[in-house]
Structures are given as C-alpha cells and as structure tokens.
C-alpha positions as CSV (number, residue, x, y, z in Angstrom):
1,X,7.3,5.8,20.3
2,X,10.0,5.5,17.6
3,X,12.2,8.7,18.7
4,X,14.7,8.3,15.9
5,X,12.1,8.0,13.3
6,X,10.1,10.8,14.9
7,X,13.1,13.1,15.0
8,X,14.0,12.3,11.4
9,X,10.4,12.7,10.4
10,X,10.1,16.1,12.1
11,X,13.6,17.4,10.4
12,X,12.4,16.1,7.0
13,X,9.2,18.1,7.2
14,X,10.9,21.4,8.7
15,X,13.5,21.2,5.8
16,X,10.8,21.4,3.3
17,X,9.0,24.4,4.2
18,X,9.7,27.9,3.2
19,X,9.6,30.7,5.4
20,X,7.0,32.5,3.5
21,X,4.7,29.4,3.8
22,X,4.6,30.3,7.5
23,X,4.2,34.1,7.0
24,X,7.9,34.7,7.9
25,X,10.6,36.8,5.9
26,X,12.9,34.8,4.0
27,X,15.9,36.9,4.9
28,X,19.5,36.8,3.3
29,X,21.0,35.0,6.4
30,X,19.4,31.6,6.0
31,X,22.1,29.1,5.3
32,X,20.0,26.0,5.6
33,X,16.8,24.7,3.8
34,X,13.4,25.2,5.2
35,X,12.5,26.8,8.8
36,X,14.7,27.1,11.7
37,X,14.0,25.1,14.9
38,X,13.1,28.1,16.9
39,X,10.6,29.0,14.5
40,X,8.6,26.0,14.6
41,X,8.7,26.0,18.1
42,X,7.1,29.4,18.5
43,X,4.7,28.4,15.8
44,X,3.9,25.5,17.7
45,X,3.8,27.2,21.2
46,X,6.3,25.0,22.7
47,X,9.8,25.7,24.1
48,X,12.9,25.6,21.4
49,X,14.6,23.5,23.8
50,X,12.0,20.7,23.7
51,X,11.4,20.7,20.1
52,X,15.4,20.4,19.6
53,X,15.2,17.4,21.8
54,X,12.4,15.8,19.7
55,X,14.4,16.3,16.5
56,X,17.4,14.8,18.1
57,X,15.3,11.8,19.4
58,X,15.9,12.9,23.2
59,X,12.8,14.1,24.3
60,X,9.9,12.1,26.2
61,X,6.6,11.5,24.5
62,X,4.9,14.4,23.4
63,X,1.2,14.9,24.2
64,X,-1.5,14.8,21.5
65,X,-2.1,18.6,22.1
66,X,1.6,19.2,21.5
67,X,1.7,16.9,18.2
68,X,-1.2,19.1,17.1
69,X,0.7,22.0,17.4
70,X,3.7,20.6,15.6
71,X,1.7,19.3,13.1
72,X,-0.1,22.9,12.5
73,X,3.4,24.6,12.4
74,X,4.9,22.2,10.0
75,X,1.7,22.4,7.6
76,X,1.2,18.4,7.6
77,X,-1.5,17.0,5.5
78,X,-4.0,14.5,7.3
79,X,-1.7,11.7,6.5
80,X,1.4,13.2,7.6
81,X,-0.2,14.1,10.8
82,X,-1.5,10.4,11.3
83,X,2.0,9.2,10.7
84,X,3.5,11.7,13.1
85,X,1.0,10.5,15.8
86,X,1.9,6.9,15.0
87,X,5.7,7.5,15.5
88,X,5.1,9.3,18.6
89,X,3.1,6.5,20.1
90,X,-0.2,8.5,20.6
91,X,-2.4,6.5,17.9
92,X,-3.3,2.9,18.0
93,X,-0.7,0.9,16.5
94,X,-0.8,-2.8,15.4
95,X,2.2,-4.5,17.1
96,X,1.6,-8.1,15.8
97,X,1.8,-9.2,12.2
98,X,0.2,-8.1,9.2
99,X,-2.5,-10.5,8.1
100,X,-2.1,-12.6,4.8
101,X,-5.5,-14.3,4.8
102,X,-8.1,-13.2,2.4
103,X,-11.9,-13.2,3.5
104,X,-13.7,-15.8,1.5
105,X,-16.2,-13.4,0.4
106,X,-13.5,-11.3,-1.4
107,X,-12.1,-14.5,-3.1
108,X,-15.6,-15.0,-4.4
109,X,-16.1,-11.4,-5.6
110,X,-12.9,-11.8,-7.7
111,X,-14.2,-14.6,-9.7
112,X,-17.5,-12.9,-10.1
113,X,-16.2,-9.4,-11.5
114,X,-17.1,-9.1,-15.2
115,X,-14.4,-8.0,-17.7
116,X,-12.4,-6.8,-14.4
117,X,-8.8,-7.7,-13.6
118,X,-8.7,-8.0,-9.8
119,X,-6.2,-9.0,-7.2
120,X,-5.6,-8.4,-3.4
121,X,-2.4,-7.1,-1.9
122,X,-1.2,-7.1,1.8
123,X,0.3,-4.3,3.8
124,X,3.8,-5.2,2.1
125,X,2.5,-5.6,-1.6
126,X,2.5,-9.4,-1.7
127,X,-0.3,-10.5,-4.0
128,X,-2.4,-12.6,-2.0
129,X,-5.2,-13.5,-4.2
130,X,-6.0,-12.6,-7.9
131,X,-8.4,-13.7,-10.7
132,X,-7.8,-15.1,-14.1
133,X,-7.8,-11.8,-15.9
134,X,-5.4,-10.2,-13.6
135,X,-3.0,-13.4,-14.2
136,X,-3.3,-13.0,-18.1
137,X,-2.8,-9.0,-17.9
138,X,0.3,-9.1,-15.3
139,X,1.6,-12.4,-14.5
140,X,0.7,-16.0,-13.9
141,X,0.9,-15.7,-10.2
142,X,0.3,-19.4,-9.5
143,X,3.3,-20.3,-11.0
144,X,5.3,-18.2,-8.7
145,X,6.4,-18.9,-5.2
146,X,4.8,-16.9,-2.7
147,X,8.1,-14.7,-2.1
148,X,8.2,-13.9,-5.7
149,X,4.7,-12.4,-5.8
150,X,5.6,-9.3,-3.9
151,X,5.2,-6.1,-6.2
152,X,7.7,-4.3,-4.0
153,X,10.4,-6.7,-4.6
154,X,9.5,-6.8,-8.2
155,X,9.5,-2.8,-8.6
156,X,13.0,-2.4,-7.0
157,X,14.7,-5.8,-7.4
158,X,13.3,-7.2,-10.3
159,X,14.6,-7.4,-13.9
160,X,17.1,-4.7,-15.0
161,X,14.7,-3.6,-17.9
162,X,11.8,-1.2,-16.3
163,X,9.3,-2.5,-18.7
164,X,10.1,-6.1,-17.6
165,X,10.0,-5.5,-13.8
166,X,6.5,-4.1,-13.9
167,X,4.8,-5.3,-16.7
168,X,5.5,-2.4,-18.9
169,X,3.3,-0.1,-16.9
170,X,3.5,3.6,-18.1
171,X,3.7,5.1,-14.4
172,X,6.5,2.6,-13.2
173,X,8.4,5.6,-11.4
174,X,5.1,6.9,-9.6
175,X,4.3,3.5,-8.6
176,X,8.0,3.1,-6.7
177,X,7.1,6.3,-5.0
178,X,3.8,4.9,-4.0
179,X,5.6,1.6,-2.9
180,X,8.1,3.5,-0.3
181,X,5.3,5.7,1.1
182,X,3.1,3.0,1.9
183,X,5.9,0.9,3.4
184,X,7.1,3.6,5.4
185,X,3.3,3.8,6.9
186,X,3.2,0.2,7.2
187,X,6.4,0.0,9.2
188,X,4.9,2.4,11.8
189,X,1.7,0.2,12.3
190,X,3.9,-3.1,12.4
191,X,7.4,-2.2,13.8
192,X,8.1,-5.7,15.2
193,X,6.5,-7.7,12.3
194,X,9.9,-9.6,10.8
195,X,8.2,-9.8,7.2
196,X,7.8,-6.0,7.1
197,X,11.2,-5.0,8.7
198,X,13.1,-7.7,6.5
199,X,11.5,-6.6,3.3
200,X,12.4,-2.9,3.9
201,X,16.0,-4.0,4.9
202,X,16.2,-6.0,1.7
203,X,15.1,-3.3,-0.2
204,X,17.3,-0.5,1.1
205,X,20.4,-2.9,0.7
206,X,19.6,-4.0,-2.8
207,X,18.0,-0.7,-4.5
208,X,19.8,2.5,-4.4
209,X,16.6,4.1,-5.6
210,X,14.5,2.7,-2.7
211,X,17.2,3.9,-0.2
212,X,17.1,7.5,-1.8
213,X,13.4,7.7,-1.7
214,X,13.2,6.1,1.8
215,X,15.2,8.9,3.3
216,X,12.7,11.5,2.1
217,X,10.2,10.3,4.7
218,X,7.2,10.9,2.6
219,X,3.9,9.2,3.7
220,X,1.3,10.5,1.1
221,X,1.1,9.3,-2.5
222,X,-1.0,10.7,-5.2
223,X,-3.9,8.3,-6.4
224,X,-3.2,6.5,-9.2
225,X,-6.4,6.7,-11.3
226,X,-5.3,5.2,-14.7
227,X,-2.8,2.8,-15.6
228,X,-1.2,1.6,-19.2
229,X,0.3,-1.6,-19.7
230,X,2.4,-2.8,-22.5
231,X,1.1,-6.5,-23.0
232,X,3.1,-8.9,-25.3
233,X,0.0,-10.4,-27.2
234,X,-2.4,-7.3,-27.3
235,X,-0.4,-4.2,-26.9
236,X,-1.2,-1.1,-24.9
237,X,-4.1,-1.4,-22.6
238,X,-5.1,1.7,-20.8
239,X,-7.3,0.6,-17.7
240,X,-9.0,2.6,-14.8
241,X,-7.3,1.7,-11.7
242,X,-9.3,1.6,-8.4
243,X,-7.6,0.6,-4.9
244,X,-10.2,-0.4,-2.2
245,X,-9.1,-0.6,1.4
246,X,-9.9,-3.8,3.1
247,X,-9.5,-2.2,6.6
248,X,-10.2,-5.0,8.7
249,X,-7.3,-7.0,7.3
250,X,-5.2,-4.2,6.4
251,X,-5.1,-5.5,2.8
252,X,-6.3,-3.6,-0.5
253,X,-8.6,-5.0,-3.5
254,X,-7.2,-3.3,-6.9
255,X,-9.5,-3.4,-9.8
256,X,-8.5,-2.7,-13.4
257,X,-11.4,-1.9,-15.9
258,X,-11.9,-0.1,-19.1
259,X,-15.0,1.9,-20.3
260,X,-17.4,-0.4,-22.0
261,X,-17.2,-0.4,-26.0
262,X,-13.4,0.8,-25.9
263,X,-10.7,-0.5,-27.6
264,X,-9.1,-1.2,-24.5
265,X,-12.2,-3.0,-23.0
266,X,-11.9,-5.1,-26.4
267,X,-8.2,-6.0,-25.5
268,X,-9.4,-7.0,-22.1
269,X,-12.1,-9.3,-23.2
270,X,-9.7,-10.9,-25.6
271,X,-7.2,-11.4,-22.8
272,X,-10.0,-13.2,-20.9
273,X,-10.2,-15.8,-23.8
274,X,-6.6,-16.2,-24.3
275,X,-5.8,-16.4,-20.5
276,X,-2.1,-16.9,-19.2
277,X,-1.0,-18.4,-22.4
278,X,-1.1,-14.8,-23.9
279,X,1.9,-13.7,-21.7
280,X,4.1,-16.0,-23.9
281,X,2.6,-14.8,-27.3
282,X,5.2,-12.1,-27.7
283,X,8.1,-13.6,-26.2
284,X,9.5,-13.6,-22.7
285,X,9.5,-10.2,-20.6
C-alpha cells in the first residue's frame, strides 16, 4: 500500500468533481475546488474521519468494499478504479522488474508485416524491437544505444525543437500526456524497479512539463487512432495507429498502416524502398 500516493490520488480526483456531478447543491460558500471530504465520505458510506486519514496517508489499508464505495463516490473510470486498487495494495502488483525480452514470435511477426511500420515498446517506452519500415519512418534505432531508444526520454528530454524530438508527429502534446499517464500506472505495478523509478526521477527533474503533468495524477488516456509524421524525405504521412497489448510481458506492439491505394500508403511503400537512408535526405532533424 502506497499511502502517500493513494492520498494524493484521492485528493486529485475529489478536487475535480463538481457538486452537481454528485447531485449536491453548489452553494455560495465553497472556497476550495471539488467536493468536501465529508461529502465523499457520506457518498461512500464511510466515516469522515477515516476518509480524511486516507487522504492524509495515515489510514490502514482499506478493504475492497470500501474502495468500491470510494470509487463510486468519486465517479472513477475503470482505469482509475484499477489504479486506486493498485495503490491500496488490494490488486495484484508486479513487485519485480519489467520485462525487456521480446517473444521470438513477435520478432518474426514484425518482419512479416507487409507495408506496416511496427515496433515493440516496454512498460517504460523503450523501443525493444522494430522492423525496417519503422526505422525508416522514425529513427535508425540500431544506431542508438539502448538508453537512447526510450520514447519517454525523447518526448521530454530530447532536442529543443518539438518536431525534432518526436519525429514531427502531429499529436506531440497528446503523446506526452499519454506517456505520463502510462508511467504513473507502470510505477504502481513496479514500485521497486529502479529502471522505472529512475526514469521518472530523471523526467521530473529535467522537464517542467513532465513535472506539471505528473502532479495531475491522471491514469487514463484517450486512444490515439491516427498520427501524422513530417518526414524529411517524403513529407507528411498520416497513418492509422494501433497499439496491441502483449500482456504476458507488459509490452505493446505498435503498428502504423495506411489505407491501400492512398497517398500515405504510397509514401510508406517508398520509405520501404529507401530505408533509413531517407532520414538524411532532408538534412538532420
């Protein structure tokens, strides 16, 4: 049970609620954002004293029934409710280290995918495996040291120019928010993994934007269905983005494709021929 994180998470969710969300009158005397602690306690059918102690990080571990009541009172989403249980220690947590080895079948699949840029990321956004088209579209990952293949580091600690740090993608801001939310959930699963805690410490210390987003305690991101790259050789390419969870190793297989016959599909086909040499065609990024 991570009492301090649990308290901070509860407080952040409570402060985002409006009285009308819970069927309560707003009233003229509210001086702080969100609902009052005693209001959440009533809605969750627990004592105000106990709820206050939870937010202050002083309460013993709540039961699953209490957490369910609090989740309902705070109007938590499924992802937020799962995160609440993880913080409270009432859901299975991976106390070891996240896995970085990719299944051989996934490696073989990457090479067999036609006209598809594909790569595998770890729980901390390290690119673990990729095919030639992904390298041509994004980065020659083989030329980088393993620590430089981390997309979270690149997003927040990379080159100053936003288009340079994230391959000129159209949704750089949304991706950064997605990274923060995923890393917060990852920390709940691997609280003792130095690779996880060290990355988060580096990002909080080196990026004011990451530090600001981290304080929001968000744990659910909107799905990214399409993405537009600005490539130095072929210009703008808009692709469909699918991220498939490899749950046995807590990894993701990310696939970028384009509709058959489209200009974007033709651009991907051209990149498949040009390979990583195309990255230098328009100059360094």
